[in-house]
C-alpha positions in Angstrom: 5.9 -118.6 -6.2 7.4 -117.3 -3.3 5.8 -117.1 0.3 6.5 -116.6 3.7 6.9 -119.7 6.2 7.8 -120.0 10.1 10.1 -122.9 10.7 10.6 -122.2 14.3 10.9 -119.7 16.9 12.6 -116.5 15.5 12.8 -118.6 12.2 10.9 -116.9 8.8 12.0 -117.6 5.6 10.8 -116.6 2.3 10.8 -119.4 -0.2 9.7 -120.9 -3.5 6.3 -123.0 -3.1 4.1 -124.8 -5.3 1.9 -122.0 -7.2 -1.8 -121.4 -5.6 -4.2 -123.1 -8.0 -7.8 -123.5 -8.2 -9.1 -126.8 -6.6 -13.1 -126.5 -6.2 -15.8 -124.9 -8.0 -16.3 -122.4 -5.3 -12.6 -121.3 -5.0 -10.9 -118.1 -6.4 -7.3 -117.6 -7.0 -6.3 -114.2 -5.7 -3.1 -112.2 -6.5 -1.8 -110.7 -3.3 -1.2 -107.2 -3.7 -0.6 -106.1 0.0 -0.5 -108.2 3.1 -0.3 -107.4 7.1 1.9 -109.1 9.9 -0.6 -109.4 12.8 0.2 -109.2 16.3 -1.1 -112.9 16.8 1.7 -113.7 14.6 4.3 -112.9 17.1 2.7 -115.7 19.7 4.4 -119.0 17.1 7.1 -116.6 16.0 8.2 -116.2 19.7 7.5 -120.0 20.8 6.6 -122.4 17.3 8.6 -125.5 18.0 11.3 -126.3 15.2 10.3 -129.8 15.0 7.0 -129.2 14.0 7.6 -128.1 10.3 7.3 -125.2 8.5 3.8 -123.2 8.5 2.6 -120.4 6.1 2.0 -117.1 7.3 -0.4 -114.5 7.1 -4.3 -114.3 7.2 -4.6 -110.3 6.4 -4.5 -109.7 2.6 -6.0 -107.7 -0.6 -5.4 -108.7 -4.1 -7.1 -109.0 -7.5 -8.9 -112.0 -8.5 -6.9 -114.2 -11.1 -9.6 -116.7 -11.8 -12.3 -118.4 -10.2 -14.5 -121.6 -9.8 -17.5 -122.5 -12.2 -19.7 -122.0 -9.1 -18.4 -118.4 -8.1 -20.8 -115.5 -9.0 -19.7 -112.7 -6.6 -16.2 -111.9 -8.0 -14.5 -111.8 -11.0 -10.8 -111.9 -12.6 -9.8 -108.3 -12.3 -11.7 -107.6 -9.4 -10.2 -105.8 -6.3 -10.9 -107.9 -3.1 -10.5 -107.8 0.7 -9.7 -111.3 2.4 -11.0 -111.2 6.2 -9.3 -113.5 8.5 -11.9 -116.1 8.5 -13.3 -118.5 5.7 -17.0 -118.7 5.4 -19.7 -120.0 3.0 -22.0 -117.0 3.4 -24.8 -119.1 2.9 -25.4 -121.3 6.3 -27.9 -120.3 9.0 -25.1 -118.1 11.3 -23.6 -116.4 7.9 -27.1 -115.5 7.3 -27.2 -113.9 10.8 -24.2 -111.9 10.3 -22.1 -114.3 12.2 -19.7 -115.7 9.9 -17.3 -116.6 12.7 -19.6 -119.4 13.5 -20.0 -120.6 9.8 -20.6 -124.3 9.7 -17.7 -124.5 7.0 -15.4 -121.9 9.1 -11.8 -122.4 8.6 -9.2 -119.7 8.9 -5.9 -119.0 7.1 -3.7 -120.5 9.9 -5.7 -123.6 9.3 -5.2 -124.2 5.4 -1.8 -125.6 5.5 -1.1 -124.9 2.0 -2.3 -121.3 2.1 -1.2 -118.0 3.5 -1.6 -114.3 2.9 1.9 -113.8 3.0 2.5 -115.1 -0.5 2.1 -113.9 -4.0 -0.8 -115.6 -4.4 -3.5 -117.6 -2.5 -6.6 -120.2 -3.0 -9.7 -118.7 -1.6 -12.2 -121.5 -0.6 -15.9 -120.4 -0.6 -14.9 -117.3 -2.7 -18.8 -115.9 -2.4 -19.0 -115.8 1.2 -15.5 -115.0 2.0 -13.9 -112.2 -0.2 -15.2 -108.5 -0.1 -15.1 -106.9 -3.7 -13.7 -103.2 -3.7 -15.7 -100.7 -5.8 -14.2 -100.0 -8.8 -12.0 -96.7 -9.2 -10.6 -96.8 -5.9 -7.6 -94.4 -5.1 -4.2 -96.3 -4.8 -3.4 -94.5 -1.7 -6.4 -96.2 0.1 -4.8 -99.7 -0.3 -3.2 -99.5 2.9 -6.6 -98.3 4.7 -8.4 -101.1 3.0 -5.8 -103.6 4.3 -7.0 -102.8 7.8 -10.6 -104.0 7.0 -9.1 -107.7 6.4 -9.0 -107.7 10.4 -7.8 -105.2 12.4 -10.2 -102.5 11.9 -13.3 -105.0 12.0 -11.9 -105.8 15.4 -11.8 -102.7 16.6 -15.2 -101.8 15.2 -16.5 -105.0 16.7 -14.9 -103.9 20.2 -16.9 -100.6 20.1 -20.2 -102.4 19.0 -19.9 -105.0 21.6 -19.0 -102.1 24.0 -22.4 -100.4 23.8 -21.1 -97.3 22.1 -23.7 -94.9 20.9 -24.0 -91.1 20.5 -23.0 -89.1 23.1 -21.1 -92.1 24.9 -18.0 -91.8 27.3 -15.7 -94.5 26.2 -12.5 -95.9 27.8 -10.0 -98.2 25.4 -7.6 -99.7 27.2 -4.3 -100.0 25.1 -2.5 -98.2 22.2 -2.1 -101.2 19.8 -3.3 -101.4 16.4 -6.9 -102.8 17.5 -7.0 -100.0 20.3 -6.5 -97.3 18.2 -9.1 -98.4 15.6 -11.4 -99.3 18.5 -11.1 -95.5 19.1 -11.8 -94.4 15.4 -14.5 -96.8 15.4 -16.0 -95.3 18.7 -15.5 -91.9 17.2 -17.6 -93.2 14.0 -20.3 -94.3 16.2 -20.8 -90.9 18.1 -18.9 -91.3 21.2 -18.5 -87.6 22.8 -15.7 -88.8 25.1 -13.0 -91.2 24.3 -10.3 -91.9 26.9 -7.1 -94.2 25.5 -5.2 -95.6 28.1 -1.8 -96.1 26.6 1.9 -95.2 27.3 3.2 -95.0 23.8 3.5 -91.0 22.7 3.5 -92.1 18.8 0.7 -94.3 19.3 -1.6 -92.0 21.7 -0.7 -88.9 19.3 -2.3 -91.2 16.5 -4.9 -92.1 18.8 -6.1 -88.2 19.4 -6.1 -87.7 15.4 -8.5 -90.8 15.2 -10.9 -89.0 17.8 -9.0 -89.6 21.4 -10.2 -86.5 23.5 -7.9 -87.6 26.6 -5.0 -89.8 27.4 -4.2 -91.8 30.3 -0.8 -93.4 30.7 -0.8 -94.6 34.4 -2.3 -98.1 35.0 -4.0 -99.5 38.1 -6.1 -97.2 40.6 -4.4 -94.1 39.6 -5.4 -94.9 35.7 -8.7 -95.6 37.2 
């Protein structure tokens, strides 16, 4: 199968690699149908040393389950699934409290040497705790929106919740990148009345207005405040 590998700063290649396969009874094999490039990918892209060997890329993807291990119960072959950026078992004390990023078996795709979301297929460890099944009958036009749920929308929503957004709130979102824009959308969903987006890129801030920003502030520092 083909997969994306980062050999060093600025050196990304799509190459043939061994096919992803089930290794443990808690695994699922997912055929990737869409994947993202994350802003966090830009750090190794800008500075990875060439002498450290190639690394598989991608931690945001959706796909179709091709096979499951004997202990997997929540998904079946043919299911459309979203894979978040972390791997969690779904059963430990932290997962049961909704804190999957503190799972005792926590892993991430960048920590799985032979796996990555920018590939034709992925072996997903702890499939029951990691994968989120999408209800049947979802319109194909929603696929790109579903893909945001693998990382960036969840990050923006977490920011809004952690920031204490409630109905009637006045909110300031600093930054018009993907997370900032989805923090705007999340603040709107949570009922914020005034949403100030601080950004300087017109195309992005225009999208921010569509998502619910009531004001845009392009200046920084004391003047911005």
